[in-house]
N, C-alpha and C positions, 0 to 999 in steps of 0.2 A: 567551733568554726576554725577554718584554716584557709590559707591561700595555696592553691594548687596551680603551679606554673610548669609548662613544658614547651619544648621546641621540637618540631618534627620536620625532617628534611624529605621533600618529595623525590620521586624518581628523576625529575628534571633538575634537581639540585636546589630548588627554591626552599627557603626555610620559613616555616610558619610557626608563630608562637601564640600561646594563649595563657591568660591569667584568670583563674576563676576563684570566687569566694564560695567555699563549700563546707559542708558538715557531713559527718559519718553517722550511720545508724545501722542497726541490725534488723533484718527482716527474714523470718524463717531460718534463723541461724546463719545467714549470709550477710557479709558486710556490704552495705550500699552507700552511695554518696548522693547527697542532695545539693544541687547547685543553686545558690542564692543570688548570684550576680556574676556577670562577665566584666572583669576589670581590664580587659585587653587594651582598651583605648585610653586607659588612665595613664598619666605620666608616671615615671619611676618614683618620683617624690610622693605622689598620692598612694601608690602601691605600698611603699615603705611606711607611710603614715598609717595605712590600714593594718599592716603587719604589727607596727608598734602598738596600735590600739588593741589588737587582739592579744598581743603578748602581755599587756598590762591591763586587761579589762577589769580585773578586780579592784584596781586602784584608780580608775578613770574619773570617778566623781570628785575625789580629792585633787587629782591632777588638774582637771578642768577648772576647779575653783581657784587653785593657786595660779594657774595660767591667766585666768581672767582678772585676778587681782594685781598682776604684774603690769606696771605701766609700760606702754610701748613708746619708745622715743619718736619724736616727730621727724627728725632727720638723722639717719644713721651715717657715720663717717664712710667715705668712699673706701671700698676694699682695696688692699694692696695687691695688684695683679701678680707680683712675684711671690706672694705668700702661698705655701702649699695648702692652706686651709680654705682657699677660695675656689678649689677645684670642683667641689660638689656641695650638696646640701649638708648642713651641720645637723647634729642631733637635735639642737634647739629648734631649728627651722622645721625639721620633720615633725617634732612634737607639737609645735604650734599649728602646723598644717593638720595634724591628726585631730587636734582639739577643735579647731575652728572651721575646718572645711570638710574633711572626709569622715569624721566619726559618724555622721548620719548614713554613710554608705555601708556601715556594718549591718544596718537594718535593711531588709530588702525593700527598697523603694525604687521606682522606675523614673523619677523625675531628676535624677542626678546626671550631669552631663557625661560622665565617663562610664556609667553602668548601663549595660544593655540587658 
């Protein structure tokens, strides 16, 4: 499985983008793609979490076990707005999102809010 993302510009200048969860297979000697889900309405964090999950799929069971054993602090300190590390999601937050929220989206289910 892989994430297939593209942007297309129409003749009117409007840009359309799509993000699909796909897999490849051969049929009669030709390469075909099967779409498992449309992730276009997912947030960038959720898409990155799915990418992370796909990249490390052989290690996921150990990763989830370790993540679930890690205590979550009740109150995190307020982030420093001048810090360059508060600009976007951290690897840890993406990993946590992958394990707790979006890992089920790797499997083709229709009841997730961002998969169509």
